[in-house]
N, C-alpha and C positions, 0 to 999 in steps of 0.2 A: 720545588712545583710551577711549571712555566703557565700555570693559568692563577696567579696573584694577580690579582687588581687590587689598586690603593682604591676601593670604595668601602662605602659605608657597610655595602651590600657584603661583601665578603668579607668585613670585618664582624659583621653579625653571625655568618656561617661559621666564621672561625672560633667565632665563642661557642658556639653551638658544637661544635666538633669538641671541646675541653668538657662541654657538660654529657658529652654522649659518651665522652672517653672516662666516667666519672669522678673526674678533674673536681672538686671545690675548696672556693675561690677563699681566699685568705687574706688577713691584713696582716703588717707587718709584725706586729706586737707580738701576735700569735705566734710566729714563729713559723717553720713549714715542714713536714712529714712527708711519707711517702700518701701519696694522691692528692696533694698540694700544691695550687697554683697562688701566687702574687703576680697581679696584673698590676701595672704600673704604668703611669701617663704622663711623661714629661712636658709639658705645656710649654715648648718654645715657642709656637709661633702661631698658634689661636686659639682664645678663647671662645670664641662662639662655638668651632669643632668641638672643643672640649665639652662645652654644653651639649650638644648634642649625640655625641659619643657615651655621658654618660646618662642617658635618656634610652640610649638604646640598652646600656647593661641592665639599668632600673627594669626593663621590659623583660630583659630576660633572668633579672635574680640575681645577677652576677655584682659585687663588690668589686672595687678597685680601690689605686689610691694616686691620687692627681698632685703632681708636683708642679708649683708656680713660680717663676722668675721674677722678683724684686728690680732688678735693674737691667732692664731689654727696653730697647729705643721701638718694638716693636707689638710695645701692648703697657700699659700704665696701669697696677693693680689697686688703684686711688681713683681712678675714671669711674664714672658712675656706671656705664656698659660692663665693662670690668670686672669692676666690683661686685655686680648683680651677678654675673657668668659666673665667679669664684664660691658666691653664695650659691647659686644653685646647687653647683654642683654638688656642694657641702648638701644640701637637703634632699640632696635625692639618694642620701646614704652611704655616699662615698666619703672617704680621707681626703683628708688635703693636706697636702707635707712642702715641703720648701725644696726649691731646684734651684742649687746655690751654685753659684756662678764662682770657680777662684779668680777667674781672670778679671775680676773689676778691682783685685788686692792687691796679687801678686802672679809674677811671671811662670808660663807653666817649666820652665826648665828651673824653678829650683822653689822648692819645699820651702814653708814658712815652718816655725815651730806650732806645735800640734795645738799649742795653749793659743796662737793668735788665730786656728782656725777655730776652734772652742769658739773663742770670743765674738767672732763673725758672724757667725751657724746662729749663736743665742740672740747676735742683735735683732737678726734678719728673723728668726724665727718670730721674735718678740712685736715686729712690726705686722707682720703675717698675722699672727693672733688678733690683732687690731680689727681684719678683716671676718674673719672667721670666728666661730664659735672655740673651735680645739683644732691645733695645727698638733701631727702627729711627729713625735722625736726622729723616726727617721728619715733622712736626707739624701737626694736624692743631686749627685753632683753634676752639674751642666757642661758637657762636653769634656769628660774627667780626665786630667794630666796624668801621668800616667804613675805620680804619686801616691792619689786614691783609692789605685786598683786595688781589691783584694786587700786591702790595710783596714785593721780595726779602731774605730777612735775611740777613747775614753769615755769623751763627753755625749755623744750620738751614736746612735745606729747608722751604717752608711748599707744604701742599696748594692752597693759595691765590694761589703767585705763577703768574706768566705763564705759564709753558714749563707748569701742570699743568692752569692754568684758564681766562686770559685767551685764549691762542693757540691751546686744542683745545676741541671741543664738550667738553659738559660739561650731564648730567644728574642731579639729585636729588630726592629721596623728601621734601625737608623739610615739614614740616607738611600732608605727602599731598599735596600739591601739584599730584602726576600727575594726579590725579582728574580736576585742570582743563587742565593744559597737556600732558599725555599723555608718555609713555616713548618716545619715537621713535628709532629706531636711525638714526643718520648714513647717508649713501651713500657709496660708493667708500673705506669702510673710513678714512673720517677718525678719524686718534687722539681719544681718548675718555676722561672721567673721569667715573666713576658713584659717585653717594653713595647708600647705601642705610642707615636708621637701623635697627636690628633689631629694636628695639622697636617698630616703627609694622608688624610683623607679626606674623599668628599663626595659627592653622588655619582661622580663621573672620574674616570682613571686621569692622570696626568705626572708625567717625569717628575723628578726630583725637583729639578731647575725651575717649573712652572709653580709647583707647590709654594714654592720661595718667594716666587714674583706677588702668588694671590697673597700671602701672609702679606707682603709690604702694599699691597694694596687696600686692602682690610685696615691698617693701621693708618692708611695714608685719609682712609673714608672715615675712622674714627676722629682724627686730626682736623679733619678738613669741617666733621660736622660741630666739633667743639668751637672750633674758631669763629663758623658763622654762627651758633646760636651768643654764643655768650659776647663776642665783637661786634660784630656787623649789625645782628637783627638789635642786641641790647644797644649799641652806638644809636641807630634809629629812632630806638623808645625813648630815648636820653632826649635826643633832636627832636622830638614830636611833643613831647612833655615840658621840654624849657622853650617852643615857639609860640608866638605870640598870638592868643586867638584872632582866628579871620575876623572880620566885620564887613 
């Protein structure tokens, strides 16, 4: 589809098309059958845009699952604005899950023992549970290495296991490839998983490289706000309180 724009307006129209086709939005713990769609969001870049997307979906009566990273320099889940964003996503009726980065632990070329993966996933899920009330057991792997694709893990469900990936239709906006491959909805109500990255969408259309720069700018702004409020401003307050009274 040559008319694809990476705008929230276009995103809304795409979800409305799914609704018009009769698709039912399901969570991963419900499974997936004919006429069902699993809508997933890997929050790689922007918690702020995740909130905007979550609000839009709530207005449409659409439920989805938002997967958040714990180890990324682009956002800190424990920083107040990010923590509040994650909690708002959950409060809007969406599921929250772990976006797990294997690259924090192992090289992409050599798969670790499954027990090591399960231990690391459980540890990060436990950390994420300190932020939100409930973390879904399903895991979305960040930039998945080949050894997680179409693989079933004993300890947790994965968005890339066959029942969610190879056995059903799959659409993803990764690196904005929809611009070239299209975002065609399957015929006949075939079960479908849709992946949309909130950080790739905004009020105005822009290429992938610009979206990455925007994410870096958002991260810089959060860091700048923190540094000014917690260091420079607090230092000035302490300096004023310690100064002798003027006479």
